[in-house]
Backbone as JSON Lines, residues from 0, in Angstrom:
{"i":0,"aa":"X","n":[-16.08,0.72,3.11],"ca":[-14.99,-0.16,2.8],"c":[-13.72,0.44,3.41]}
{"i":1,"aa":"X","n":[-12.92,-0.42,4.01],"ca":[-11.67,-0.01,4.63],"c":[-10.56,-0.91,4.1]}
{"i":2,"aa":"X","n":[-9.38,-0.34,3.9],"ca":[-8.22,-1.1,3.44],"c":[-7.11,-0.93,4.46]}
{"i":3,"aa":"X","n":[-6.43,-2.03,4.79],"ca":[-5.26,-1.99,5.67],"c":[-4.06,-2.5,4.88]}
{"i":4,"aa":"X","n":[-2.95,-1.77,4.97],"ca":[-1.74,-2.1,4.21],"c":[-0.56,-2.07,5.16]}
{"i":5,"aa":"X","n":[0.14,-3.19,5.29],"ca":[1.31,-3.29,6.17],"c":[2.45,-3.96,5.41]}
{"i":6,"aa":"X","n":[3.35,-3.17,4.81],"ca":[4.49,-3.79,4.14],"c":[5.32,-4.6,5.12]}
{"i":7,"aa":"X","n":[5.82,-5.73,4.67],"ca":[6.68,-6.57,5.51],"c":[8.12,-6.16,5.28]}
{"i":8,"aa":"X","n":[8.71,-5.6,6.28],"ca":[10.08,-5.1,6.16],"c":[10.17,-3.74,6.83]}
{"i":9,"aa":"X","n":[11.31,-3.15,6.75],"ca":[11.53,-1.84,7.36],"c":[11.27,-0.77,6.31]}
{"i":10,"aa":"X","n":[10.2,0.0,6.53],"ca":[9.83,1.02,5.56],"c":[9.19,2.2,6.29]}
{"i":11,"aa":"X","n":[9.27,3.35,5.65],"ca":[8.62,4.56,6.13],"c":[7.74,5.08,5.0]}
{"i":12,"aa":"X","n":[6.54,5.51,5.34],"ca":[5.62,6.02,4.34],"c":[6.1,7.39,3.86]}
{"i":13,"aa":"X","n":[6.22,7.54,2.54],"ca":[6.55,8.82,1.92],"c":[5.26,9.53,1.52]}
{"i":14,"aa":"X","n":[4.36,8.8,0.85],"ca":[3.09,9.39,0.46],"c":[2.08,8.29,0.15]}
{"i":15,"aa":"X","n":[0.8,8.65,0.24],"ca":[-0.3,7.75,-0.1],"c":[-1.29,8.55,-0.94]}
{"i":16,"aa":"X","n":[-1.63,8.04,-2.12],"ca":[-2.62,8.68,-2.99],"c":[-3.83,7.77,-3.09]}
{"i":17,"aa":"X","n":[-4.96,8.24,-2.58],"ca":[-6.2,7.47,-2.58],"c":[-7.32,8.35,-3.16]}
{"i":18,"aa":"X","n":[-7.65,8.18,-4.44],"ca":[-8.69,9.01,-5.04],"c":[-10.09,8.76,-4.47]}
{"i":19,"aa":"X","n":[-10.27,7.66,-3.73],"ca":[-11.59,7.31,-3.2],"c":[-11.81,7.78,-1.76]}
{"i":20,"aa":"X","n":[-10.79,8.35,-1.12],"ca":[-10.97,8.76,0.27],"c":[-9.65,9.13,0.92]}
{"i":21,"aa":"X","n":[-9.6,9.01,2.23],"ca":[-8.42,9.41,3.0],"c":[-7.68,8.2,3.55]}
{"i":22,"aa":"X","n":[-6.37,8.36,3.75],"ca":[-5.52,7.3,4.32],"c":[-4.61,7.9,5.39]}
{"i":23,"aa":"X","n":[-4.2,7.05,6.33],"ca":[-3.17,7.46,7.27],"c":[-1.84,7.49,6.53]}
{"i":24,"aa":"X","n":[-0.87,8.2,7.06],"ca":[0.44,8.26,6.41],"c":[1.52,7.69,7.32]}
{"i":25,"aa":"X","n":[1.14,6.66,8.08],"ca":[2.08,5.91,8.91],"c":[1.69,4.44,8.82]}
{"i":26,"aa":"X","n":[2.58,3.57,9.22],"ca":[2.3,2.14,9.15],"c":[1.59,1.67,10.41]}
{"i":27,"aa":"X","n":[0.63,0.8,10.32],"ca":[0.02,0.31,9.08],"c":[-0.83,1.41,8.44]}
{"i":28,"aa":"X","n":[-0.87,1.4,7.13],"ca":[-1.68,2.36,6.38],"c":[-3.13,1.89,6.44]}
{"i":29,"aa":"X","n":[-4.02,2.78,6.86],"ca":[-5.45,2.48,6.9],"c":[-6.14,3.49,5.98]}
{"i":30,"aa":"X","n":[-6.91,2.98,5.01],"ca":[-7.61,3.85,4.07],"c":[-9.11,3.65,4.18]}
{"i":31,"aa":"X","n":[-9.83,4.73,4.22],"ca":[-11.29,4.71,4.17],"c":[-11.69,4.94,2.72]}
{"i":32,"aa":"X","n":[-12.41,3.96,2.15],"ca":[-12.72,4.0,0.72],"c":[-14.15,4.37,0.42]}
{"i":33,"aa":"X","n":[-14.99,4.45,1.43],"ca":[-16.4,4.74,1.18],"c":[-17.08,3.54,0.54]}
{"i":34,"aa":"X","n":[-18.14,3.78,-0.22],"ca":[-18.89,2.7,-0.86],"c":[-18.27,2.35,-2.2]}
{"i":35,"aa":"X","n":[-18.01,1.08,-2.41],"ca":[-17.5,0.59,-3.69],"c":[-18.52,-0.42,-4.22]}
{"i":36,"aa":"X","n":[-19.05,-0.14,-5.4],"ca":[-20.05,-1.05,-5.98],"c":[-19.39,-2.28,-6.58]}
{"i":37,"aa":"X","n":[-20.15,-3.35,-6.69],"ca":[-19.66,-4.6,-7.27],"c":[-19.07,-4.31,-8.65]}
{"i":38,"aa":"X","n":[-17.88,-4.83,-8.88],"ca":[-17.21,-4.67,-10.16],"c":[-16.33,-3.44,-10.25]}
{"i":39,"aa":"X","n":[-16.48,-2.49,-9.33],"ca":[-15.64,-1.29,-9.34],"c":[-14.26,-1.61,-8.77]}
{"i":40,"aa":"X","n":[-13.27,-0.82,-9.12],"ca":[-11.93,-0.97,-8.56],"c":[-11.46,0.38,-8.04]}
{"i":41,"aa":"X","n":[-10.54,0.33,-7.1],"ca":[-9.89,1.53,-6.57],"c":[-8.39,1.25,-6.57]}
{"i":42,"aa":"X","n":[-7.62,2.19,-7.09],"ca":[-6.17,2.06,-7.09],"c":[-5.6,3.06,-6.09]}
{"i":43,"aa":"X","n":[-4.85,2.55,-5.13],"ca":[-4.19,3.37,-4.13],"c":[-2.69,3.26,-4.37]}
{"i":44,"aa":"X","n":[-2.02,4.4,-4.49],"ca":[-0.58,4.4,-4.74],"c":[0.14,4.75,-3.45]}
{"i":45,"aa":"X","n":[1.06,3.87,-3.04],"ca":[1.84,4.05,-1.81],"c":[3.31,4.17,-2.2]}
{"i":46,"aa":"X","n":[3.96,5.24,-1.73],"ca":[5.4,5.4,-1.91],"c":[6.07,5.21,-0.56]}
{"i":47,"aa":"X","n":[7.1,4.36,-0.53],"ca":[7.8,4.04,0.71],"c":[9.28,4.34,0.58]}
{"i":48,"aa":"X","n":[9.9,4.73,1.67],"ca":[11.36,4.74,1.78],"c":[11.71,3.47,2.52]}
{"i":49,"aa":"X","n":[12.52,2.63,1.89],"ca":[12.8,1.3,2.42],"c":[14.18,1.29,3.07]}
{"i":50,"aa":"X","n":[14.23,0.79,4.3],"ca":[15.49,0.66,5.04],"c":[15.69,-0.83,5.3]}
{"i":51,"aa":"X","n":[16.25,-1.51,4.33],"ca":[16.42,-2.95,4.45],"c":[17.65,-3.39,3.68]}
{"i":52,"aa":"X","n":[18.24,-4.46,4.11],"ca":[19.36,-5.03,3.38],"c":[18.88,-6.08,2.38]}
{"i":53,"aa":"X","n":[17.61,-6.38,2.43],"ca":[17.01,-7.34,1.51],"c":[16.86,-6.72,0.13]}
{"i":54,"aa":"X","n":[16.85,-7.54,-0.9],"ca":[16.67,-7.04,-2.26],"c":[15.2,-7.0,-2.66]}
{"i":55,"aa":"X","n":[14.31,-7.47,-1.76],"ca":[12.87,-7.44,-2.06],"c":[12.09,-6.98,-0.83]}
{"i":56,"aa":"X","n":[10.88,-6.52,-1.08],"ca":[9.96,-6.12,-0.02],"c":[8.6,-6.68,-0.4]}
{"i":57,"aa":"X","n":[7.93,-7.35,0.52],"ca":[6.6,-7.88,0.26],"c":[5.57,-6.94,0.86]}
{"i":58,"aa":"X","n":[4.61,-6.55,0.04],"ca":[3.54,-5.66,0.48],"c":[2.22,-6.39,0.33]}
{"i":59,"aa":"X","n":[1.4,-6.35,1.38],"ca":[0.1,-7.03,1.36],"c":[-0.96,-6.07,1.87]}
{"i":60,"aa":"X","n":[-2.03,-5.93,1.1],"ca":[-3.15,-5.08,1.47],"c":[-4.41,-5.92,1.56]}
{"i":61,"aa":"X","n":[-5.23,-5.64,2.57],"ca":[-6.47,-6.38,2.8],"c":[-7.61,-5.38,2.92]}
{"i":62,"aa":"X","n":[-8.69,-5.61,2.16],"ca":[-9.87,-4.75,2.21],"c":[-10.99,-5.48,2.93]}
{"i":63,"aa":"X","n":[-11.85,-4.74,3.61],"ca":[-12.97,-5.35,4.3],"c":[-14.11,-4.37,4.47]}
{"i":64,"aa":"X","n":[-15.27,-4.93,4.76],"ca":[-16.47,-4.13,4.95],"c":[-17.36,-4.78,5.99]}
{"i":65,"aa":"X","n":[-18.24,-4.01,6.57],"ca":[-19.17,-4.54,7.55],"c":[-20.39,-5.17,6.88]}
{"i":66,"aa":"X","n":[-20.55,-4.97,5.58],"ca":[-21.69,-5.53,4.87],"c":[-21.35,-6.9,4.32]}
{"i":67,"aa":"X","n":[-22.37,-7.66,3.97],"ca":[-22.19,-9.02,3.46],"c":[-21.58,-9.0,2.06]}
{"i":68,"aa":"X","n":[-20.65,-9.93,1.83],"ca":[-20.01,-10.05,0.52],"c":[-20.09,-11.5,0.06]}
{"i":69,"aa":"X","n":[-20.26,-11.67,-1.24],"ca":[-20.28,-13.04,-1.79],"c":[-18.89,-13.53,-2.14]}
{"i":70,"aa":"X","n":[-18.01,-12.63,-2.55],"ca":[-16.67,-13.0,-2.97],"c":[-15.65,-12.31,-2.08]}
{"i":71,"aa":"X","n":[-14.91,-13.1,-1.31],"ca":[-13.9,-12.54,-0.43],"c":[-12.49,-12.62,-1.02]}
{"i":72,"aa":"X","n":[-12.31,-13.46,-2.04],"ca":[-10.98,-13.69,-2.59],"c":[-10.39,-12.46,-3.26]}
{"i":73,"aa":"X","n":[-11.22,-11.5,-3.66],"ca":[-10.68,-10.3,-4.3],"c":[-10.4,-9.18,-3.3]}
{"i":74,"aa":"X","n":[-10.4,-9.49,-2.01],"ca":[-10.17,-8.48,-0.97],"c":[-8.71,-8.45,-0.5]}
{"i":75,"aa":"X","n":[-7.86,-9.28,-1.08],"ca":[-6.46,-9.34,-0.68],"c":[-5.59,-9.17,-1.92]}
{"i":76,"aa":"X","n":[-4.58,-8.33,-1.79],"ca":[-3.61,-8.16,-2.86],"c":[-2.22,-8.19,-2.25]}
{"i":77,"aa":"X","n":[-1.32,-8.92,-2.88],"ca":[0.05,-9.02,-2.37],"c":[1.02,-8.93,-3.54]}
{"i":78,"aa":"X","n":[2.11,-8.21,-3.32],"ca":[3.14,-8.09,-4.35],"c":[4.5,-8.1,-3.68]}
{"i":79,"aa":"X","n":[5.46,-8.73,-4.34],"ca":[6.85,-8.68,-3.9],"c":[7.56,-7.71,-4.85]}
{"i":80,"aa":"X","n":[8.17,-6.71,-4.27],"ca":[8.74,-5.6,-5.02],"c":[10.25,-5.64,-4.91]}
{"i":81,"aa":"X","n":[10.93,-5.43,-6.03],"ca":[12.38,-5.38,-6.04],"c":[12.84,-4.05,-5.45]}
{"i":82,"aa":"X","n":[13.73,-4.1,-4.47],"ca":[14.27,-2.9,-3.83],"c":[15.54,-2.51,-4.58]}
{"i":83,"aa":"X","n":[15.58,-1.25,-5.02],"ca":[16.74,-0.76,-5.77],"c":[17.39,0.35,-4.96]}
{"i":84,"aa":"X","n":[18.68,0.24,-4.76],"ca":[19.42,1.26,-4.02],"c":[19.42,2.56,-4.81]}
{"i":85,"aa":"X","n":[19.36,3.69,-4.12],"ca":[19.4,4.96,-4.84],"c":[20.75,5.16,-5.53]}
{"i":86,"aa":"X","n":[20.73,5.93,-6.6],"ca":[21.96,6.23,-7.31],"c":[22.87,7.04,-6.4]}
{"i":87,"aa":"X","n":[24.18,6.82,-6.5],"ca":[25.1,7.61,-5.66],"c":[25.05,9.08,-6.07]}
{"i":88,"aa":"X","n":[25.18,9.94,-5.09],"ca":[25.21,11.37,-5.38],"c":[26.63,11.8,-5.69]}
{"i":89,"aa":"X","n":[26.76,12.76,-6.55],"ca":[28.08,13.27,-6.88],"c":[28.16,14.74,-6.49]}
{"i":90,"aa":"X","n":[29.35,15.19,-6.22],"ca":[29.55,16.59,-5.87],"c":[29.24,17.51,-7.03]}
{"i":91,"aa":"X","n":[28.83,18.69,-6.74],"ca":[28.49,19.66,-7.78],"c":[29.65,20.57,-8.13]}
{"i":92,"aa":"X","n":[30.75,20.34,-7.52],"ca":[31.67,21.27,-7.89],"c":[33.01,21.49,-7.59]}
């Protein structure tokens, strides 16, 4: 099983946590998930630094395999995320 993740917008990958395998740390993010049995789930956590003037970022991930599948609708996940500006830094002294 392989997952491809390409956030829509200007972003840089900070980190990717994939307990099921390895992922690239550049866009598009490609993760190798190995074998996933029917009914199992895998959660991959992606942290991005966002360089956009938009207040939202849409992220879409698509999973696929070379083997036959009966249900393809659960291979796509999309979320629109609210972008929050970092807190201003203050001088220490």
